[in-house]
C-alpha positions as CSV (number, residue, x, y, z in Angstrom):
1,Q,24.1,31.2,-11.1
2,V,22.7,28.5,-8.8
3,Q,23.7,28.0,-5.2
4,L,23.2,24.8,-3.2
5,V,23.5,24.8,0.6
6,E,23.7,21.5,2.4
7,S,23.0,20.8,6.1
8,G,22.6,17.9,8.5
9,G,25.9,16.2,8.5
10,G,27.7,15.1,11.6
11,L,29.1,12.3,13.7
12,V,26.8,9.3,14.4
13,Q,27.4,5.8,15.8
14,P,27.0,2.7,13.6
15,G,23.3,1.9,13.3
16,G,22.3,5.4,13.8
17,S,20.5,7.9,11.5
18,L,21.1,11.3,10.0
19,R,19.0,13.5,7.7
20,L,20.7,15.6,5.1
21,S,19.0,18.6,3.5
22,C,19.9,20.7,0.5
23,A,18.3,24.0,-0.7
24,A,18.8,25.4,-4.2
25,S,18.5,29.1,-4.9
26,G,19.4,31.6,-7.6
27,S,18.7,31.7,-11.3
28,I,16.4,28.7,-11.6
29,Y,13.6,28.1,-14.1
30,R,13.3,24.4,-13.5
31,I,15.3,21.7,-11.7
32,Y,15.0,18.4,-13.5
33,A,17.0,16.3,-11.1
34,M,18.6,16.6,-7.7
35,G,20.8,14.1,-6.0
36,W,23.4,13.2,-3.4
37,Y,26.9,12.0,-4.1
38,R,29.7,11.2,-1.7
39,Q,33.5,11.0,-1.6
40,A,35.4,9.1,1.0
41,P,39.2,9.8,1.5
42,G,41.2,8.4,-1.3
43,K,38.2,7.4,-3.3
44,Q,36.4,8.9,-6.3
45,R,33.1,10.7,-5.9
46,E,30.2,8.3,-6.2
47,L,26.4,8.5,-6.7
48,V,24.3,7.9,-3.6
49,A,20.8,8.7,-4.8
50,T,19.0,10.9,-7.3
51,I,15.4,12.0,-7.8
52,T,13.7,13.6,-10.7
53,N,11.1,16.3,-10.6
54,G,8.6,13.5,-11.4
55,G,9.7,11.6,-8.4
56,T,11.7,8.8,-10.0
57,T,14.5,7.7,-7.7
58,N,17.7,5.9,-8.2
59,Y,20.0,4.5,-5.5
60,A,23.4,3.0,-5.3
61,D,23.2,-0.7,-4.4
62,S,25.2,0.0,-1.2
63,V,22.5,2.2,0.2
64,K,19.3,0.6,-1.0
65,G,16.9,-0.2,1.8
66,R,18.8,2.1,4.2
67,F,18.6,5.6,2.6
68,T,15.6,7.4,1.3
69,I,15.7,10.5,-1.0
70,S,12.9,12.9,-1.1
71,R,12.2,16.3,-2.7
72,D,10.1,19.4,-2.4
73,N,9.8,20.8,-5.9
74,A,8.1,24.0,-4.8
75,K,10.9,24.8,-2.4
76,N,13.8,23.4,-4.6
77,T,15.0,21.3,-1.7
78,V,16.1,17.7,-1.5
79,H,16.6,15.5,1.6
80,L,18.4,12.3,2.3
81,Q,17.2,10.2,5.2
82,M,20.1,7.8,6.2
83,N,19.3,4.9,8.5
84,S,21.3,2.0,9.7
85,L,24.5,3.9,9.0
86,K,27.7,2.0,8.6
87,P,31.3,3.1,9.0
88,E,31.8,2.7,5.3
89,D,29.2,5.4,4.8
90,T,31.7,7.9,6.2
91,A,32.4,10.5,3.5
92,V,31.7,14.1,2.4
93,Y,28.3,14.2,1.0
94,Y,27.6,16.6,-1.9
95,C,24.3,17.8,-3.2
96,N,23.8,18.2,-7.0
97,A,21.1,19.9,-9.1
98,K,20.6,19.8,-12.8
99,G,18.1,22.1,-14.6
100,V,17.7,25.2,-16.7
101,T,17.9,28.9,-16.0
102,P,15.0,31.4,-16.6
103,T,16.8,33.0,-19.5
104,W,15.2,33.0,-23.0
105,A,17.7,30.3,-24.0
106,R,16.9,28.1,-21.0
107,E,20.6,27.6,-20.3
108,P,21.4,24.3,-18.5
109,F,23.1,24.2,-15.2
110,D,24.8,21.4,-13.3
111,S,25.5,22.8,-9.8
112,W,27.2,21.3,-6.7
113,G,27.1,22.2,-3.1
114,Q,30.2,22.5,-0.9
115,G,29.7,19.3,0.9
116,T,28.8,18.2,4.4
117,Q,30.8,15.7,6.4
118,V,29.2,12.5,7.6
119,T,31.2,10.4,10.0
120,V,30.0,7.0,11.3
121,S,32.1,5.8,14.1
122,S,31.8,4.4,17.6
């Protein structure tokens, strides 16, 4: 079983910055990709940014140029630096990790954190 613990959410004024962090632990052989998703009230969960263990990144168009995802493979952690925040960035942000367990079968996992609230408001 793989656990993800997020931190760094909170309340920030428009134009401000926040840094989210997520640490993965448990039965991990290798994590192939980590990422951040968000869900605003009344909306579906959407991709924010992802990063592979090789460093390839992917961003939603709405956050390009404002958010930066980074990863520490050795520590199984991922971070999301969010700058120039807008009220429409308000949502619960979820960390995700995809990889395989250290069993002989290399069983895949697709795990989610419990979410951290980000509120952008004056």
